[in-house]
N, C-alpha and C positions, 0 to 999 in steps of 0.2 A: 285840570278842574282837581279839585282836591279832593281825594279819596280818603275816607276815614270809615271807621268798623262800628256797627251797633255797639252800641254801651247797654251793661244793665247795671239796677240799684243792688244794695246789697242788704235787702231787707230779708231775703232767704239764704237758702245753702250756694247758688250759683252766683256768689258774689265776687269770683276773681277776675278781675280788670283784662279784656282782649283774651280771655279763653273761651269767647262764644263771641258768636255773629248771627247776625237775624238778617232776613230779608222779606222784600214783600213783593206780590207781584197782584197787579188791580187789572183784573180783565173785565169783558163787558156782560160775565155773568156772575165771578164771584170772585172774591177778595181771598189769595191764598200768604199765609206767611208760615215762613220755617225757623227754627233755630237751630245751631249745630255747635258743637264744639270743636276746637282743634285737634287734632291727635299728630304731634309732630308739625311738621311745614306742611305737608301736602296731603293730610286726609282728615276727612270730614265724618262726626258722628252725627247725625240728626237726631236730636233729642227732643226738639217740640213740633209739633202741626198744628196749625189752624186755618181752617174753610168758613166763608159766610158766604150766602150768598148775595149779590149786588147787583141793582137794576140801576145805579146810579153814573153808569159811563157807558158809551156809544162811541165805537171806533175809537177807543182810545182817549176820547175826550171826556171830562167831566160834566156832566149833565144837570146833576145836583149832588151838590154839596154835601149836606146833610145826610140823604142815603149812602152815599159814599163814606164818609166819616163813620155814621155807625157800622156799616159793614166790616170797616177797618179794623175798629175797637174791638168787635166781636172777635176777629181772625186772632188779634192780637192777646186777647184777654184768654181765647183759649190755650195760645202758647204757655202764657205767664200761669197758667194753674199746672203746666206740667212741669215747668222747671222753679215753681215756687220763688218767681223773683219779676223783679218789674224791667221790662224793656222800654228804655228811654228815646231809642233811634234805630231808624232802619235803613239799609242802601234797597231803593227803590226802582224799578224797570218803570220806562215809559213807553208808548208808543202812540200812534196816531197819525191822522192824515195832515196834523199842523206839523208834524217833523219832516225835516228835508235835508239833504245831504248834496253837497256838491265839493267839485275838487278846487285845490288851491295851490299855488308854488310859493316855494320862500328860498332865497338867495343869498347867501353873506360870503364875504371873502375869511379865506383861512390867513393869519397874520403872525408870526412872520411868513409869507409865500412858501411853500414847501414843509412845514411841517405835518409832525403826524395830526390826525384829526382826534380832538377829546371829547367824551361825552357832553361837558359843556357846549359846544359847538354843534353838537347833533340837536339840543335843546333850543339853542339858540334859533338855529334854521327852521325848527317846528315853529317855533312862537312867531317869526317873520310870518310864516304860512297862514297864522292864524291871525294875522291884520288886517284881512280882505277884509272891507267894509261889511259889515251886516245891519239889516234894517232896525231900526229902533226899537219895534215891537217885536224881535227875536231875540233868542238868548243862545250862544255857543254851548253847546254840552261836549263835545269831542273835536279834537282834532288828531286823526289817526293817519301817520305816514305809510303811506302805499310805497312811495320807490325813492330811493336817492340817485343823484347824479355826482360825481368826482369829478373834476377837471372838464366835465363833458362828456365822463362812461357814464353810461347808463347801466340798469340792472345792477344797483349796488344794494344789497341787500343789510349790512350796518357797516356805517363808513368807519367807525371808531378804529383807529389804530393804521389807516391807510395814510398816505400823505399826498398832499394837494394844496392847491392855492385859492379854490373855488368847491363849495358846496351848496348842493341844491336840494330840495324835496317836493314832491307831489305828494299831498296831503286830501285827505278825505273830510272835511268840514259839516258836523251834523248839528243842527240848530233845530231849535223849537220854538212855538208862540209862549212869548211869556206870559200871556195871562194863563194861557193852559198850563205852565208850570205853577205858578202863583195859585191856583185852584188846588192841583193837587198837595201844594207844601200847606193851604188852609184845611183840608181836608184832615192831613194829617196832625195838625194842631189841634183841632177838633178832639182827634183820637188821642191827646196827650202825648204824640210823637213828634221828634224831630229827623228832617230827610238828611241822614250824613249826606248822601251822593244819590244823583239818578242817573241810570244807565238806559241806553238806548236797550230796550227787547231782545230785537234781531240780534245785537251781538253775544248776551247772556244765553237767548235761547242756543245759538252756533256752539257757543261753550259746552253746552250739556250735551249735544244729540251729532257732534262732528269732531273729528281728530285734529291734531295740527298738521296731519301729512295732508287730509281731505282741505284743510281752508289754505294750504301753501299751494297746493297743485290748483285748487278753481273749482269751488262748489258754489251750488244755491240751496240757499233754506228756506223753507215754505212753513209756517208757523198758521194751522189753521184755526182760527178762534171762532167765538161764538157770532160777532158781528161781524167783523175784519178777518184778513189773512194779512201775519206780515213776511214780508220777502225780503231776503238778504243775498248777495251776492261777494262772494271773500276769495281774493286770490293774492299769492304770496304773504299768506299768513294775515291779512287782514282783511276790513270789509271794504269794498271798491264800490258798491250804490246799496240803495234799498228803496223801496216803496210799499204802499198798502192798499191791498184790494179791498173795497169796502164792504165786501159780502163774505160770510162764515158759515159754518154749519149749521147755526141758527136758522137759515134763511130756507137750509133744505127740510127741517121741521114744518116752518111757516110755508112751504110748497105743500107741504102735503096734509098740514091741515085744513086749506082753503079747497085744493082740489079733491080730497077724501071728505070732507064735508065733519072732519072729527076734532076735538078739542086739541088744541096744541099740546098739553100733556100725553093725550094718548097717542099722538103722531111720532111726539117723541120716544116713548116708548115702542111702539111699533117700528120704527126706525133702527131701534137699537137691536131689536130682535129679528127682523126680518129683512133690513136693508142691505142693499150690497149695490157697487160702483158699476158695476157692470152687467146690465139687466140680462144681457143673451146667456149669460152662464147659472142662469136659473131655470129650473123645469118650468117647461109650459104647462101645467098640469098643477103646480103648486099655488096655495091661495093662503092671505092673509085675513085674518078676522077682523074687520072693520067696525068699530061702534059709532055710529055717527050721531051729529048732534040729534037728539030731540028724539032718539031710537032707543028702547031697552035691550032689544039683543042685536049682537053684530050679525055682521054681513059679512061674506068671503070674497075675498076681491083678489084678481088673479095677481099673485106676487109680484109677474115678472114686468104687468103695468105698475106696480107698486114701485119698484126699482127704476123704470123709467122715469120717472118723476125725477129720483133721487139722482140718477146717472146726468139728468140735464142739467141742473143746478153743479152738483161736484165738477162737471167738465167745464162750465162756466168758470168756475173757481180758479180750476188749473188754467185754462187758456187766457184769464187776466192774470194771472201769475206771469206766464209765461213771456206776456209782452211787458210785464215791468222787469226781468230779467234783461230781456233783450234790449232795451234801452241802454245798456253799458255793454253787452257781451252776448255773441251768439250761443243758443245752446249749447252748439255742436264743441264750443270751446271749454265746455264744463266737464272738464277730465276726471274729476272725483264724483260727478253726476247730479243729480238733484236729490234733497232729503226732506220728507215729510215728516212733519209732526204737528203736536198740537192735537186736543180733541177731536177735531174733523177727519184727520189722517187715521184715526181706527175705525172707521168704514170699512168693512169688507170690501177686496176689491182696487181700493184707491190706487195702491202703486201699481196695477193694471191700467188702471186707466189714467195714470200719469205716462207711463209708458207711451201708451197710446199719443197722449197731448204731446210728448216731449220727442216723439222720433227716435227711439233706440238710444237715446242719453241713459246711462245708470241710474236707476231709481232704487231706493230704498225709504223702508218706512223706521223710523229711530225714535226711541225714546230716553230719557236723559241715562246716562253711565250710572249703575247702581252706587250707592253711598249706605256707610255701614248704620247700624245702629236703626232709628225709624225709617231709615232710606226708601225701603218698601212704600211705605204712606205715600211718598212722592215719587214714585218709577216710573207712574203712567206718563203716556206721551201728552197731557195736557198739563203735566205739572214740569217739563221741559225748560221754560224761563225762572221756574224759582231756582231750580237746582244748579243753573249755569251763575244765579244772582248770589246765592251761598260761593262758588267758587270764587267768585271777583270777592267777596270780602274774606274769604279764607286767606289770599295773595295780599290783601291789603292790612291783615293782621300777620302775615309773615314779614313783611317787608317794614312793618315797625321796630321788629328788634335786628333790622340791617344797618349797618352803617350807610350812608348816600354815596361815598365812594367806593362800596362794595357792588349796588346795585348797578350804575351805570345806566347807557340808553336801552340796552335788551332788557335790561332789570323792570324799568319803568313802563317799557311796553308789553311786558306780559303781564301788568296791573290789568291790562285792555282783554288780553288775547289768550293768556297763558304762555309755556314755553312753545314755541315753535319747532322746536329740534325735538321734544321729548313728549312720550304720550302721558296723560294725565292717569294716576293711578289712584283709586278710591279705595 
């Protein structure tokens, strides 16, 4: 796919092309936009952020174009006011139950036989893996190489420079429903924006919360959103499987609202203030003041009972996430463990509950690695995706100034996953 950088108008002070990048994350409850300045080739300084509530998306799919377009416009306008410049295009994340991934193989001969493999050969074999037939209603988003073989020898990370007669690749192809992708484009158009590129959201999230070492060794990233949970498994530096759990943290709020008979807004506030994912850690006599529908005064409810409601749904989210992971790899093989992120991961005790569900696999809750400038505004767990998208845009801007022959295969692979051998420094 052609990766481009967001562009800006010249009506204001920030009119230096290529020095700023923009990204947008459209979630089930809100739209988040961010703009960052490039400082050198490896650093970002966040100069603008914008957030707007959005009820036009469910489980990653657009269900109301006008509602989503207005939310996009509001978030973008907030950014434009901060930088005094028009934003013309963005890099956008995508998720949803319409996204799917599958493995495909590619094979090419090296001619003349025995010569050194060049970056062009690697591109050809990856392109060959992309030729697997895709249904007419689907669009290919990414073809990510998982592993190479040279003359049948497996486990090759970078075949460039090796001598061989035959080059093979196993790639992970990510496709999405064309109509859903078109709906995203229509929302952007109504907000007077162009989508320069669409990035699988779990890839962006993993970029923000995990290290290249994590992704090389083998890890799973679980991004718990409002109405859905994204899951991705990473090995040898790249994504090897992904999936979506059709429930998220908003379902915990809905359970509370229904069972304790309180408005959803009240249930959300109580969850934030008194919630815990491990009910047994709560004191037996602790109480929660619950204001029920139709009543003026709050009633005391045992906090342990309150948290048991939370724990049941949180455990279901984690158990379904484990099932998604185990479709491709036993959890015991995740040597770098499971990384929890997203707004739902902020619930106290979520890491302990995950440790119980995943049976001894290393667990950690992680937000995005900090950025300079206004980076603290988007340093929360729920902003992991937008930070990852900004990192993608940074690399895309950097590659513009590099000659193609300087980049080679690894340079192009870094467009998706960063440097597999170095830690990102922000």
